[in-house]
N, C-alpha and C positions, 0 to 999 in steps of 0.2 A: 238274358242274364239279369239277376237281381242287382239293383244299384246299392252300393255300400254308402252309408251316410255317416261314417265315423272315421277317425284318423287311421292311417296306416299303422298296423301293429308293430312294424319294424323301425320306422323312422319318425312316427308321430306327426307327419305332415297332415295338414288339413286340406291339401289339394285334392280335387275330385279324381277318382280312379278313372282310367281311360280303357275303353273296350278295345281289345286287340285280339288277333289270331296269333298264337305263339306255337313254338315247337316245345314239346314236353317229353322228357325221357323218364322212364320208370324201369325198375328192375324187380322182377317177380320170379321166385324159384330159380335163380341163376340165369334167367333170360332177360335180355334188355329189349325194351319196346320204345319206339320213337313215334310219337304222335305229332303230325304236322297239322297246322291250322286249328289248334284247339282254342276254343273261345275262353278268354280270361279277362279279368279286370286287372290292370297293371298300374302300380303306383308311379306317377310321373316324376317323383323325387328320387326314389331308391331302386325302382324297377321290380319290387316284389310283386309276384303274381298271385291272384286269388281266383280259384275255380269254384263254381257253384256245385251244389250237391248232385243235381242231375248229370252234369258233365263228368264228375268224378265217378259216379256209378256206371256211366256208359264206358268210360275208359277201363275201369276194373273188369267189366263184363267182356270187353274186347280182349283183354289179356288172357282170359279163360277160354273164350270161344275161338280165338285165332281166325278172324274173318277172311273170306276169300280174297278181299282187296289187299290183304297184307302182303308185303314183298320182303324177301330176305335181303339183308344188307351184310356187307363184309365189315368185320371189326377186328381190332388188334388190342391186346392187353399190353400196356407199356408201363414199366416201373421207372420212375424218375429217381435220379440220385438225390441223396439227402443234401441239404444246404451245406456248402463248404467242401463237398467232395469233388 
């Protein structure tokens, strides 16, 4: 992963980003995808995650190809009451 040498674009911290494996969810054409162990650089101050171009391209390709390693998960759609209700 390419090292970022500039401040976090969300909190402006000058702290160095930390390489981590994260869980990422994406929605494409009404389907949800959950990617586990996606490499990212994470801001140690606010937690914003940065993904490099090759990683994003691979994830996009996987949403189109539906790899054999994908497993179906159960999900529920839940509506929360408005504040004060």
